[in-house]
C-alpha positions in Angstrom: 220.3 76.9 14.0 222.9 75.1 15.1 225.5 76.5 17.9 229.1 77.1 16.7 231.4 77.4 19.6 235.1 78.2 18.9 237.9 76.9 21.0 240.8 79.5 21.4 244.4 79.5 22.5 247.8 80.1 21.5 250.2 76.8 20.4 249.8 74.2 23.5 247.5 75.9 25.8 245.3 72.4 26.3 242.7 73.3 23.7 242.6 69.4 22.7 242.2 68.3 26.6 239.2 71.0 27.7 237.9 69.9 24.5 238.0 66.3 25.0 235.8 66.8 28.6 233.2 69.4 27.1 232.3 67.1 23.8 231.6 64.2 26.3 229.6 66.6 28.4 227.2 67.6 25.3 227.0 64.0 24.4 225.9 63.1 27.8 223.2 65.6 27.1 222.3 63.2 24.2 223.6 65.7 21.5 224.5 64.9 18.0 228.2 66.5 18.0 231.0 67.7 15.2 234.3 68.7 16.2 236.1 70.7 13.4 240.0 70.7 13.7 241.1 73.9 11.5 244.8 74.0 11.0 247.0 75.6 8.3 249.7 72.2 9.3 250.1 69.4 7.2 249.3 67.1 10.2 247.1 67.4 13.1 248.1 65.4 16.2 245.3 66.8 18.1 243.0 65.3 15.9 244.7 61.8 16.8 244.3 62.6 20.1 240.4 62.9 20.0 239.6 59.9 17.8 238.0 58.0 20.6 235.0 60.7 20.6 233.9 59.4 17.4 230.7 57.6 17.2 227.3 57.5 15.7 226.5 60.8 17.3 230.3 62.5 17.5 232.3 63.2 14.5 235.7 64.4 14.3 237.1 65.8 11.3 240.0 68.2 9.6 240.1 70.9 7.6 243.6 71.8 6.0 244.4 74.5 3.6 248.3 73.4 2.8 249.3 77.0 4.2 247.7 79.0 1.3 244.9 81.1 3.1 242.4 81.3 0.5 242.4 77.9 -0.1 242.2 77.0 3.5 239.1 79.6 3.8 237.4 77.6 1.3 237.7 74.4 2.3 236.8 75.6 6.0 233.6 77.4 4.4 232.7 73.8 2.7 232.8 71.6 5.9 230.6 74.3 7.1 228.3 73.6 5.1 228.6 70.0 4.9 228.0 70.2 8.6 225.2 72.5 8.5 223.4 70.0 5.8 223.8 67.2 8.9 222.1 69.6 11.3 224.1 69.0 14.3 223.4 70.0 17.8 226.6 71.9 18.2 229.7 72.4 16.1 232.8 72.8 18.1 236.0 74.7 15.7 239.1 73.8 17.3 241.8 76.0 15.4 245.4 76.1 15.1 247.2 77.8 18.1 248.2 80.6 15.3 244.7 81.6 13.9 243.0 84.4 12.4 239.8 85.4 14.2 238.1 87.1 11.2 238.4 84.0 9.2 235.9 82.4 11.9 233.1 85.3 12.2 233.5 86.3 8.2 232.6 82.8 7.2 230.1 82.7 9.6 228.0 85.8 7.6 228.4 84.1 4.4 225.4 82.5 2.6 224.0 79.8 3.1 226.2 79.3 6.4 224.6 82.5 8.1 221.0 80.4 7.6 222.3 77.5 9.5 224.7 78.6 12.3 224.7 80.7 14.9 228.4 81.4 17.5 227.5 79.8 20.8 230.7 80.3 23.0 233.9 81.6 21.8 236.1 80.0 24.9 239.8 81.1 25.2 242.3 78.9 27.0 244.9 80.8 29.1 248.0 78.6 29.7 249.5 79.1 33.3 253.0 78.5 32.0 253.1 80.7 29.5 255.8 83.3 29.5 255.6 86.8 30.7 256.6 87.9 27.3 256.5 86.6 23.9 257.7 87.6 20.8 255.2 90.1 18.9 253.6 87.8 17.0 252.7 85.9 19.5 251.6 88.8 21.6 249.1 89.8 18.8 247.8 86.1 18.4 247.7 86.3 22.7 245.5 89.3 22.8 243.5 88.9 19.1 242.4 84.9 20.3 241.0 86.1 23.9 239.7 89.5 22.7 236.3 88.1 21.4 236.2 85.7 24.3 232.6 84.9 26.1 235.0 83.1 28.9 238.6 82.4 29.7 239.6 79.4 31.2 242.7 78.3 33.0 245.1 75.5 32.0 248.3 74.7 34.3 248.1 77.1 36.7 249.2 74.9 39.7 247.7 72.3 42.2 246.2 74.8 44.9 243.8 77.4 44.7 246.4 80.0 45.6 248.8 78.9 42.3 245.7 79.1 40.5 244.9 82.5 41.8 247.9 84.0 41.2 248.3 82.4 37.8 245.3 84.0 36.5 246.4 87.6 38.2 249.8 87.1 35.8 247.8 85.9 32.9 245.2 88.8 33.1 247.9 91.7 33.3 249.8 89.8 30.4 246.6 89.7 28.7 245.8 93.5 29.1 249.6 94.4 27.8 248.9 92.3 24.3 245.3 93.8 24.0 247.0 97.4 24.3 249.6 96.2 21.9 246.6 95.8 19.6 244.7 98.6 20.5 241.5 96.7 21.9 239.9 98.6 24.3 238.4 95.3 26.1 239.8 94.4 29.6 239.5 91.2 31.7 238.9 91.0 35.2 239.4 87.7 37.4 235.3 87.2 37.1 235.8 86.4 33.2 238.3 83.6 34.0 237.5 80.0 34.9 240.1 78.8 37.6 238.8 75.4 38.8 240.2 72.7 37.2 238.9 70.8 34.5 238.9 67.3 36.4 236.1 69.0 38.9 233.9 70.3 36.8 230.4 69.6 36.9 227.8 69.1 34.6 226.9 72.8 35.8 230.1 74.2 35.0 229.8 73.0 31.3 226.4 74.2 30.9 227.7 77.6 31.8 229.7 77.6 28.9 227.7 76.5 26.5 226.0 79.7 27.0 229.2 81.7 28.0 228.5 84.0 24.5 230.9 86.1 23.0 232.3 89.9 22.4 232.3 91.6 19.2 235.9 93.4 19.9 238.2 95.6 17.8 241.7 95.6 17.4 244.2 96.6 15.0 245.4 93.6 12.5 249.2 93.9 13.1 250.2 90.8 11.5 248.5 87.8 8.7 248.7 84.2 9.0 250.4 83.8 5.8 253.6 85.7 7.1 254.1 84.6 10.5 257.3 83.1 11.2 255.6 81.1 14.1 255.2 77.2 13.3 255.0 73.6 14.3 257.5 70.7 13.4 256.3 67.4 13.8 258.5 64.3 14.7 256.9 61.1 14.6 257.6 57.6 15.8 259.8 58.4 18.5 261.3 55.9 21.3 263.5 57.1 23.8 265.2 56.6 26.8 263.2 58.1 29.6 266.6 59.7 31.2 267.7 61.0 28.2 264.8 63.1 27.7 265.9 66.5 29.7 268.8 66.6 28.5 267.2 66.6 24.7 264.7 69.6 26.0 267.5 71.4 27.2 269.6 71.5 24.2 266.7 72.3 21.8 266.2 75.4 24.3 269.5 76.4 24.3 270.9 75.8 21.1 269.6 79.1 19.4 270.4 77.4 15.7 267.6 75.2 16.0 265.3 78.5 16.6 263.3 80.5 19.1 261.2 77.3 20.6 258.3 78.1 22.9 257.1 74.6 23.6 257.8 71.2 22.9 255.3 68.6 23.6 254.0 65.3 22.1 254.3 61.6 24.0 256.7 58.8 23.2 257.6 55.3 24.4 260.4 54.2 26.2 262.9 51.6 25.7 260.9 49.2 27.7 257.4 50.2 26.2 256.0 52.5 28.9 254.5 55.8 27.9 255.2 59.6 28.7 253.7 62.9 28.1 256.2 65.3 27.3 255.3 69.1 27.9 258.1 71.6 28.0 259.0 75.2 27.8 262.4 76.9 28.6 261.3 77.4 32.3 259.5 74.0 33.2 259.6 70.4 32.0 256.9 67.9 32.8 257.3 64.5 32.1 254.5 62.1 33.2 254.2 58.8 32.8 250.8 57.8 30.6 248.5 54.7 29.6 249.3 55.4 25.9 249.9 57.9 23.3 250.7 59.3 19.6 254.6 58.5 19.4 255.2 62.5 18.4 257.2 65.7 19.5 255.4 68.8 18.2 258.5 71.5 18.5 256.4 74.8 18.3 258.3 78.5 17.9 259.8 81.2 15.5 262.3 80.6 12.6 262.6 77.0 13.3 265.4 74.9 11.3 264.1 71.1 11.3 267.2 69.5 10.0 269.0 70.8 13.5 266.0 69.6 15.6 266.3 66.6 13.7 269.6 65.9 14.6 269.2 66.0 17.9 266.1 63.9 18.3 268.0 61.3 15.9 270.4 60.7 18.0 268.3 59.5 20.8 265.5 58.1 18.7 265.5 53.8 18.4 262.5 53.6 16.2 263.2 53.0 12.6 260.0 54.4 11.4 261.1 57.8 12.5 260.2 60.7 10.3 259.7 64.8 10.6 257.4 67.1 9.0 
């Protein structure tokens, strides 16, 4: 049977960055690998960021349900059936940061998928920059996506071992509160979370994740994905003067008419053609040089007003092909 892994984590946690290294490890072992981007959105930027992995032994595909949960579930099942008939060695599902875990496990018990697939590992990314208090919907996602995890992985936890250890302890305390909120009796300890920087992972580290497994955990389903206020908007073909980006970020977070924004991330070229990557929360803005990129900003939050956000971005954007979705 084909092992199928699920990589979870709230919006912007770093799932795609981790997945790139994980898939490359699987390919180095001679495996045939399929990556399934499972998203409710109209466009999947993460799939664009994984396009360079496409090869004879690696397929990257996307499933979108157009916001209709029933349609999305059917298409998800159809894609798994297609992948099952191709007899891949490993399939990795990277869902949206807003994901119903029951969908994954329920579909794997349906025929004929139950004859072709078995769960390999459920891996959950915990973002070290996650706020200590999230809106209730996101607290539900934070807890439910980790409840069945076989291993937790720390992202953006700091540059030193001391910083990463402190980030892990803070996140585990937050996760305990989120699990209590959804009435899940599972608990995590420091032994359950990998704090090692991903760039330092050895083949043995990745091998251990391949066999991390999962836990069958029960919890109260407090929210349904189709009724979530949390959402994502994409602002594509963006080009900015680098010096104006911090002010843009500050304006978006401070103007509550834009919505309750959790994160702004993406990539853009400046007016001289140099690429930059942006990852910002209300507490911190990381703006770093990049060799290349996909010109898009992704805004994540509750009750987002796309037209209001669009006004701030349009005011400094110099790309005539700019579009927002």
